[in-house]
Each structure stands twice: as C-alpha cells, then as structure tokens.
PyMOL CGO cylinders between C-alpha atoms (Angstrom):
from pymol import cmd
from pymol.cgo import CYLINDER

trace = [
    CYLINDER, -22.47, 169.57, 108.77, -20.12, 167.24, 106.75, 0.3, 1, 1, 1, 1, 1, 1,
    CYLINDER, -20.12, 167.24, 106.75, -16.43, 167.85, 106.28, 0.3, 1, 1, 1, 1, 1, 1,
    CYLINDER, -16.43, 167.85, 106.28, -15.24, 166.19, 103.20, 0.3, 1, 1, 1, 1, 1, 1,
    CYLINDER, -15.24, 166.19, 103.20, -11.43, 165.45, 103.10, 0.3, 1, 1, 1, 1, 1, 1,
    CYLINDER, -11.43, 165.45, 103.10, -9.93, 164.60, 99.67, 0.3, 1, 1, 1, 1, 1, 1,
    CYLINDER, -9.93, 164.60, 99.67, -6.61, 162.50, 100.05, 0.3, 1, 1, 1, 1, 1, 1,
    CYLINDER, -6.61, 162.50, 100.05, -4.18, 162.69, 97.16, 0.3, 1, 1, 1, 1, 1, 1,
    CYLINDER, -4.18, 162.69, 97.16, -1.10, 160.45, 97.22, 0.3, 1, 1, 1, 1, 1, 1,
    CYLINDER, -1.10, 160.45, 97.22, -1.35, 159.86, 100.98, 0.3, 1, 1, 1, 1, 1, 1,
    CYLINDER, -1.35, 159.86, 100.98, -1.58, 163.75, 101.74, 0.3, 1, 1, 1, 1, 1, 1,
    CYLINDER, -1.58, 163.75, 101.74, -5.00, 164.67, 103.25, 0.3, 1, 1, 1, 1, 1, 1,
    CYLINDER, -5.00, 164.67, 103.25, -6.88, 168.06, 102.35, 0.3, 1, 1, 1, 1, 1, 1,
    CYLINDER, -6.88, 168.06, 102.35, -9.91, 168.96, 104.17, 0.3, 1, 1, 1, 1, 1, 1,
    CYLINDER, -9.91, 168.96, 104.17, -12.38, 170.71, 101.63, 0.3, 1, 1, 1, 1, 1, 1,
    CYLINDER, -12.38, 170.71, 101.63, -14.38, 173.86, 102.33, 0.3, 1, 1, 1, 1, 1, 1,
    CYLINDER, -14.38, 173.86, 102.33, -17.83, 173.48, 103.38, 0.3, 1, 1, 1, 1, 1, 1,
    CYLINDER, -17.83, 173.48, 103.38, -19.60, 174.38, 100.03, 0.3, 1, 1, 1, 1, 1, 1,
    CYLINDER, -19.60, 174.38, 100.03, -17.51, 171.84, 97.91, 0.3, 1, 1, 1, 1, 1, 1,
    CYLINDER, -17.51, 171.84, 97.91, -19.66, 169.45, 95.79, 0.3, 1, 1, 1, 1, 1, 1,
    CYLINDER, -19.66, 169.45, 95.79, -18.12, 165.98, 96.35, 0.3, 1, 1, 1, 1, 1, 1,
    CYLINDER, -18.12, 165.98, 96.35, -20.20, 164.71, 93.25, 0.3, 1, 1, 1, 1, 1, 1,
    CYLINDER, -20.20, 164.71, 93.25, -18.75, 167.49, 90.88, 0.3, 1, 1, 1, 1, 1, 1,
    CYLINDER, -18.75, 167.49, 90.88, -15.19, 166.75, 92.09, 0.3, 1, 1, 1, 1, 1, 1,
    CYLINDER, -15.19, 166.75, 92.09, -15.37, 162.91, 91.64, 0.3, 1, 1, 1, 1, 1, 1,
    CYLINDER, -15.37, 162.91, 91.64, -16.69, 163.57, 88.09, 0.3, 1, 1, 1, 1, 1, 1,
    CYLINDER, -16.69, 163.57, 88.09, -13.91, 165.95, 87.18, 0.3, 1, 1, 1, 1, 1, 1,
    CYLINDER, -13.91, 165.95, 87.18, -11.45, 163.51, 88.54, 0.3, 1, 1, 1, 1, 1, 1,
    CYLINDER, -11.45, 163.51, 88.54, -12.78, 160.63, 86.77, 0.3, 1, 1, 1, 1, 1, 1,
    CYLINDER, -12.78, 160.63, 86.77, -12.88, 162.79, 83.48, 0.3, 1, 1, 1, 1, 1, 1,
    CYLINDER, -12.88, 162.79, 83.48, -9.22, 163.65, 83.96, 0.3, 1, 1, 1, 1, 1, 1,
    CYLINDER, -9.22, 163.65, 83.96, -8.19, 159.94, 84.64, 0.3, 1, 1, 1, 1, 1, 1,
    CYLINDER, -8.19, 159.94, 84.64, -10.12, 158.91, 81.32, 0.3, 1, 1, 1, 1, 1, 1,
    CYLINDER, -10.12, 158.91, 81.32, -8.59, 161.72, 79.35, 0.3, 1, 1, 1, 1, 1, 1,
    CYLINDER, -8.59, 161.72, 79.35, -4.98, 160.73, 80.43, 0.3, 1, 1, 1, 1, 1, 1,
    CYLINDER, -4.98, 160.73, 80.43, -4.69, 163.53, 83.14, 0.3, 1, 1, 1, 1, 1, 1,
    CYLINDER, -4.69, 163.53, 83.14, -5.67, 167.09, 83.85, 0.3, 1, 1, 1, 1, 1, 1,
    CYLINDER, -5.67, 167.09, 83.85, -5.86, 169.69, 86.62, 0.3, 1, 1, 1, 1, 1, 1,
    CYLINDER, -5.86, 169.69, 86.62, -8.76, 169.68, 88.99, 0.3, 1, 1, 1, 1, 1, 1,
    CYLINDER, -8.76, 169.68, 88.99, -9.15, 172.64, 91.31, 0.3, 1, 1, 1, 1, 1, 1,
    CYLINDER, -9.15, 172.64, 91.31, -10.87, 172.53, 94.74, 0.3, 1, 1, 1, 1, 1, 1,
    CYLINDER, -10.87, 172.53, 94.74, -11.31, 174.99, 97.64, 0.3, 1, 1, 1, 1, 1, 1,
    CYLINDER, -11.31, 174.99, 97.64, -9.82, 173.78, 100.87, 0.3, 1, 1, 1, 1, 1, 1,
    CYLINDER, -9.82, 173.78, 100.87, -10.79, 174.53, 104.38, 0.3, 1, 1, 1, 1, 1, 1,
    CYLINDER, -10.79, 174.53, 104.38, -9.47, 177.95, 105.21, 0.3, 1, 1, 1, 1, 1, 1,
    CYLINDER, -9.47, 177.95, 105.21, -10.39, 179.37, 101.76, 0.3, 1, 1, 1, 1, 1, 1,
    CYLINDER, -10.39, 179.37, 101.76, -7.52, 178.24, 99.88, 0.3, 1, 1, 1, 1, 1, 1,
    CYLINDER, -7.52, 178.24, 99.88, -7.35, 176.91, 96.33, 0.3, 1, 1, 1, 1, 1, 1,
    CYLINDER, -7.35, 176.91, 96.33, -5.60, 173.45, 95.50, 0.3, 1, 1, 1, 1, 1, 1,
    CYLINDER, -5.60, 173.45, 95.50, -5.03, 172.54, 92.06, 0.3, 1, 1, 1, 1, 1, 1,
    CYLINDER, -5.03, 172.54, 92.06, -4.59, 168.73, 91.72, 0.3, 1, 1, 1, 1, 1, 1,
    CYLINDER, -4.59, 168.73, 91.72, -2.88, 167.13, 88.72, 0.3, 1, 1, 1, 1, 1, 1,
    CYLINDER, -2.88, 167.13, 88.72, -5.12, 164.01, 88.41, 0.3, 1, 1, 1, 1, 1, 1,
    CYLINDER, -5.12, 164.01, 88.41, -3.81, 161.27, 86.21, 0.3, 1, 1, 1, 1, 1, 1,
    CYLINDER, -3.81, 161.27, 86.21, -3.94, 157.40, 86.09, 0.3, 1, 1, 1, 1, 1, 1,
    CYLINDER, -3.94, 157.40, 86.09, -2.07, 156.02, 88.75, 0.3, 1, 1, 1, 1, 1, 1,
    CYLINDER, -2.07, 156.02, 88.75, -2.37, 159.06, 91.37, 0.3, 1, 1, 1, 1, 1, 1,
    CYLINDER, -2.37, 159.06, 91.37, -4.48, 157.48, 94.15, 0.3, 1, 1, 1, 1, 1, 1,
    CYLINDER, -4.48, 157.48, 94.15, -7.34, 159.89, 95.45, 0.3, 1, 1, 1, 1, 1, 1,
    CYLINDER, -7.34, 159.89, 95.45, -9.76, 158.96, 98.11, 0.3, 1, 1, 1, 1, 1, 1,
    CYLINDER, -9.76, 158.96, 98.11, -12.70, 161.07, 99.87, 0.3, 1, 1, 1, 1, 1, 1,
    CYLINDER, -12.70, 161.07, 99.87, -13.68, 160.86, 103.57, 0.3, 1, 1, 1, 1, 1, 1,
    CYLINDER, -13.68, 160.86, 103.57, -16.88, 162.29, 104.66, 0.3, 1, 1, 1, 1, 1, 1,
    CYLINDER, -16.88, 162.29, 104.66, -17.22, 163.16, 108.64, 0.3, 1, 1, 1, 1, 1, 1,
    CYLINDER, -17.22, 163.16, 108.64, -19.79, 165.11, 110.74, 0.3, 1, 1, 1, 1, 1, 1,
    CYLINDER, -19.79, 165.11, 110.74, -18.23, 168.40, 112.03, 0.3, 1, 1, 1, 1, 1, 1,
    CYLINDER, -18.23, 168.40, 112.03, -19.49, 171.65, 113.44, 0.3, 1, 1, 1, 1, 1, 1,
    CYLINDER, -19.49, 171.65, 113.44, -20.21, 174.48, 110.98, 0.3, 1, 1, 1, 1, 1, 1,
    CYLINDER, -20.21, 174.48, 110.98, -17.40, 176.92, 110.53, 0.3, 1, 1, 1, 1, 1, 1,
    CYLINDER, -17.40, 176.92, 110.53, -18.80, 180.38, 109.45, 0.3, 1, 1, 1, 1, 1, 1,
    CYLINDER, -18.80, 180.38, 109.45, -15.35, 181.60, 108.18, 0.3, 1, 1, 1, 1, 1, 1,
    CYLINDER, -15.35, 181.60, 108.18, -15.22, 178.52, 105.95, 0.3, 1, 1, 1, 1, 1, 1,
    CYLINDER, -15.22, 178.52, 105.95, -17.46, 180.23, 103.12, 0.3, 1, 1, 1, 1, 1, 1,
    CYLINDER, -17.46, 180.23, 103.12, -14.90, 179.39, 100.03, 0.3, 1, 1, 1, 1, 1, 1,
    CYLINDER, -14.90, 179.39, 100.03, -14.19, 182.86, 99.51, 0.3, 1, 1, 1, 1, 1, 1,
    CYLINDER, -14.19, 182.86, 99.51, -10.63, 182.59, 97.94, 0.3, 1, 1, 1, 1, 1, 1,
    CYLINDER, -10.63, 182.59, 97.94, -9.97, 186.42, 98.58, 0.3, 1, 1, 1, 1, 1, 1,
    CYLINDER, -9.97, 186.42, 98.58, -10.25, 185.85, 102.40, 0.3, 1, 1, 1, 1, 1, 1,
    CYLINDER, -10.25, 185.85, 102.40, -8.31, 183.02, 103.44, 0.3, 1, 1, 1, 1, 1, 1,
    CYLINDER, -8.31, 183.02, 103.44, -8.04, 182.22, 107.27, 0.3, 1, 1, 1, 1, 1, 1,
    CYLINDER, -8.04, 182.22, 107.27, -6.11, 180.18, 109.51, 0.3, 1, 1, 1, 1, 1, 1,
    CYLINDER, -6.11, 180.18, 109.51, -7.73, 177.14, 110.89, 0.3, 1, 1, 1, 1, 1, 1,
    CYLINDER, -7.73, 177.14, 110.89, -9.18, 177.52, 114.59, 0.3, 1, 1, 1, 1, 1, 1,
    CYLINDER, -9.18, 177.52, 114.59, -6.79, 177.02, 117.34, 0.3, 1, 1, 1, 1, 1, 1,
    CYLINDER, -6.79, 177.02, 117.34, -6.80, 177.69, 121.08, 0.3, 1, 1, 1, 1, 1, 1,
    CYLINDER, -6.80, 177.69, 121.08, -4.87, 181.08, 120.33, 0.3, 1, 1, 1, 1, 1, 1,
    CYLINDER, -4.87, 181.08, 120.33, -7.92, 182.60, 119.00, 0.3, 1, 1, 1, 1, 1, 1,
    CYLINDER, -7.92, 182.60, 119.00, -9.52, 182.14, 122.50, 0.3, 1, 1, 1, 1, 1, 1,
    CYLINDER, -9.52, 182.14, 122.50, -6.64, 184.19, 124.15, 0.3, 1, 1, 1, 1, 1, 1,
    CYLINDER, -6.64, 184.19, 124.15, -6.72, 187.00, 121.73, 0.3, 1, 1, 1, 1, 1, 1,
    CYLINDER, -6.72, 187.00, 121.73, -10.42, 187.61, 120.57, 0.3, 1, 1, 1, 1, 1, 1,
    CYLINDER, -10.42, 187.61, 120.57, -10.89, 190.04, 117.66, 0.3, 1, 1, 1, 1, 1, 1,
]
cmd.load_cgo(trace, "trace")
C-alpha cells in the first residue's frame, strides 16, 4: 500500500489511504493559478486539513510503501490516534 505525505511549508502531513494524489495536485495547481484557495485533504488518523494554497507556498508530495492500516478509512467522524506500542499493552 502507498502512503502519500504532503509537505506544506516544511511541515509533513501523511494523507489517509484513500486520498487521490492526482486530484489534490490538480486542486493545488488550480488554487495557485487562481491566486490562492483552500484545498482540503483527509489525513492519516481520519482528520481533515485545510491548506491555504497560494503562489509562494511550497508543497511537495512523497510516496512510500507501507502496510495497510484498517482504521485509516478516511471517515472524519471516527478519527483515531496513530498506532503506538501502548496499543499492544492494552488491547481493546
């Protein structure tokens, strides 16, 4: 499975598994060409990030192979904390 990370002004944000990088890139490019706009993405952990995309704001995308995370389904009504060793000590 691929994990896409969007970095905005040197701050990395891992995206949820179902995010379409082509759509996000097109929305960011349209925002820059239009002088600026808000582009919303869903982050790993089922949280939403609104990015003010404008000329001069550096944005990069990184793609890496990772294991699938079943909780990372993009459901903004059910956010979760990223996996930690604490989860192993106290299983639900």
